[in-house]
N, C-alpha and C positions, 0 to 999 in steps of 0.2 A: 639849506631845512627847508624853509619855510617857504619855497618856489614850489617845492615835492609835497607839502601840506596844501597849497594852492591849488596846484595841481588834482591832487587828491580830491578836494573838496567838490571841483568842480565837474570833476567825472563823476561822483557821487548825486549832483545836482542835476545831472541828465537821464538818469535811471528814479531816483525819486522826485518828480516833481515838485514845485513848488513848498520846498521844505529843509530852505539853507539853514535855519538857525535849529532844527531836529537834527543835522546829521553834523554840526557843529559841536553841537552839548555829546552826540555822539563818539567822534573825535576826541576829545574833550577827556571825555571819562578814556578813552584804550589808552590817550596819553598819558592820563594820570595814574595809569597801570588798576584801573578800579573795573569795574563790572557794571552793566548795561541792564537794566528793565524798562521792558518798552510796553505799558499796557495800553491796549484799546480794544474797537472792535474787531472783529476778523475782517480781513478785503483790505487795509488801508495800506500796505505794506510792512510792515515788521520786519515779515520772515526776508522781503525782499533788500531790505536797507543793511539789514547783517551780511548776508550774501554777500554782497556789494562792497562791503566794505572788506570782507576775507579775500575777494580777490584781486582787490589793491592795494591791499595790502601783500597779500603772496603769503599768505598764513595757511597750516595745515587746518581744514576746518570739516567739522562734524556737524549735522543738526540730528538731533535725541528728541524725537515726537513725543512727549510728555502722556500718555493716557491712566486709567482707574488701573489698570493691571500692572503697569509697568514696577519691575522691584530693582532695588538696587543694584543686584549685581550687572541687571541689565545694561547700568549704567557706570561702573566701577571694572566690571571684571569678572571673573570666576577661575578656581584650580577647576583643572578634568585630569581627571585620571590618564596618564600618559602606561599604557600595556607596555609599549618595549619597554621603558624606563623603568617602571613599577614603580611610580612615583608621580604626586599631583602637582600636574605645571600651571603657572597661573599666566591666563589669558588676559592680556589688557582689554578695558572697555573701551567705548569711544568716548570716554571723557579726555584719553591719553591723546589728543588732539591741544595744540596752538588756540586755535576761534572755538569754542562751542553756542553753537544754537541749542537752548531749552526752549524749545518751542512748546506753548502753552501748557508752560509749567505748574498753573493748578488748577490743571484737571486731573494731578496726579494728585498721592495720597501723602500727606505728610512726611510717614517712612520713605517714599523716593524722594521727596524733596529734603530731606537731610541729610540725603546721599551728596548735596553739591557744598554744604556746608565745610568742610574739610578742607576740599581743594580748591575755594574761590577763598578761604582766609589764607590756609598754610601752600598751598600749590603743591600738596600733595593729598594721596590718599593711603588710606588704608584697608587693607584685607586680610583677615587670619591672621593678625598682628606683626604682618613685615609692611614695611610703609617704602613708597612707590614713591616718586619727586616725579611731577609732570614735566612736560617740555615749558621752555621759557620763549617768548611771552606765552601767557596764558589767562586770556580773555572769556567770560561766559556772557551774553550776550541772551537772557530771557525774556519768552513774551508771554504777555499772559492778557488774559480774556478778564472784562472787565466781572469783577464778583459776584453780581446781580443773577450773572445770567446761570442757568442751570448744569451742574455736573461741575461746578469750582468748587476747590479746597484752599480758604484764605489762604495764603502763606502767614505765617506767624512773624513775628516782631524781630527774633533771632536772626532769621534770613531773608527778613526785606531790607535786618542793615549792612548784611552783605554785600547788600547793590549801591557802590555811588552814585549811583543817579538811575534816577525813574523819570521818563520821559513819552509821551503820548505825541503822535500822529497827527491824527483827527483827520478831516476829511479835506482833499486837497481844493483848493480854491478855484473859480469859474472857469479862468483860462488857462491852469494847470491841468485840471482836470479834460478839458478839450483836446490837449496836448498826447494827455496820455490814450483818449479814447482814440486820436487818428494817427495813435503810432505806432512802434514797433511791439512783441511781445518784448517786456523786461527782459524777461529770462533771456530772450535771445541776446537782447545788449550786452547783459551781466558775462553773457560767455564772450564778446568781443572784447572786454575790460583787459588789461596790461596792470601787471605790476606797476605802482607809479612811488612807492613808499617802502623799499626792499628795506628786510628784516635789520638789517646790520644798520642803517638810520634812522629808524623806529626806537632803537636801542639807544643811538646816540641822543636824539629828541628824551627820552622819557631818562638820562641821566642830566640832562641841561634844566629839564625843567626841577630839578631838584632843588639846584642851583640859584633858580629865581628867588630876586629878595623877596623879604615879609619888614617892613619896617614895624619899629613898635606903634607907631599910629595905629595903622592897619591890623595889629592884634590890639588892642584895646577896641576897637570896631568890632573883630571877631568874638571877644569875651563880650562886650555888650549887648551882641545878639544871639548869645548862648545864653544869657544872665536873663534877656528878656523870654524867651522862650520855658524857663525854668518859674519864674515870678509870673507869669499872665496866666489874666482868666482864660484866655484864648483858648491854652493849650491844657488838655490832660497831662502830658506829659513834655516836658522839654527834653532838646538836646543833649545827647549824652557827651562828653569829651572823644569818643571816637567818631561820632559828628563834626567835632568842631576840627577834627585832624582832616576830616576828611573833605571840607567844607575848602581849608585851606590850600588842600593839593588842589583843588578843583580851580580854584580860583587861579594858582600862579601855572596851573596847565593855561588858562583862556586866558590870561598875560602872554605867555608864551605863545600863542598861536598868535595874538597880537603884534606881535614881535618887540614884545617888553621884555627887560631883564627882573621889573619888580610890580609889586602887586596893588594896583589902585583899587578902593572901596566897590566902583564899577563892576572891577572881576568877580567879586565878593556876590553882588547883587545881581551879575549874570547868571550866577551859575548856584543862585542860592533858592530856586523851587526846585530846581533838580534834583540836588541834595539832598534838602530839609524837606521837602514836598510829602514822601512817603513815610519819613523820621518823624514827624509830627502827627497827635491825634485832634484831630477839630471834627466841627461840623458837615465838612465837603470835604471831598475825596480831590481838587481841582489844587493839584500846586499853586498854580498861583494869587487861587485864592486864599486858601492857607498861611502863604509867607507876605499878606499883602500888608499884615498888623506891624510886621517885623520892619519891612519900609518905610513905613510910616512915623513911628513910635521911636525907632532908634535910627539918632542922628550921626552923621560921619564927623568923625573928630577934626 
């Protein structure tokens, strides 16, 4: 199975140049059954990364372009009157796919953003009192423009907390940008990709990740991190129990990708910025800077 992971990471790295860590974090998030938020300026490859993963995983993929006038029904679906049957029939919206790209999610109003809450938390949606299950697996990859840009509606904490990870892509380095400028169109290359991680293999990997061992000393380290965020003056609000579970799950997934059956403190540190950066309130918005005091003051058992 790990050979398939290596093949996927290698193929994705040929499309998204110079961003191996971000690709690895994105895959780690998906394997952990989480949802991913990519926050960055337009044009750095956020949509391309989502499309690449969908092709390599062979999942039913749908892009939803969030705008200021989008309505919840445009996402979930709506009941339309059938003249022949003399009754209303529910027509599923684009959310009924295995992978959803919620593009520029903070361009929409809070009402439209909230349409994703139930789907992301419970993998189901409710329309007109009827609950509809969503396909398995169900992954949401949302992109977000920086909140200082015009026409954005910041995501509330309850919505941010539904994302297991938040990552940034940033500008490519000089060599990667050179290859990008001289190479083929990214979208043409994406269309040439083949499935390297079939759905049944993905299911098996997700089940294996649950079995990854977490030692009592590692749990002590996790709890020390949680306690530090709740008592330190660096943060106005500490990590919740759900954030602690998210951190442990992401660390398990990272360890599994490294071919290990138990979690090390280094696994927790590797995913800490992506998992905790958008859940902690600090003076900066940079994930690495937000979690730096944790790494500095919380010792490894």
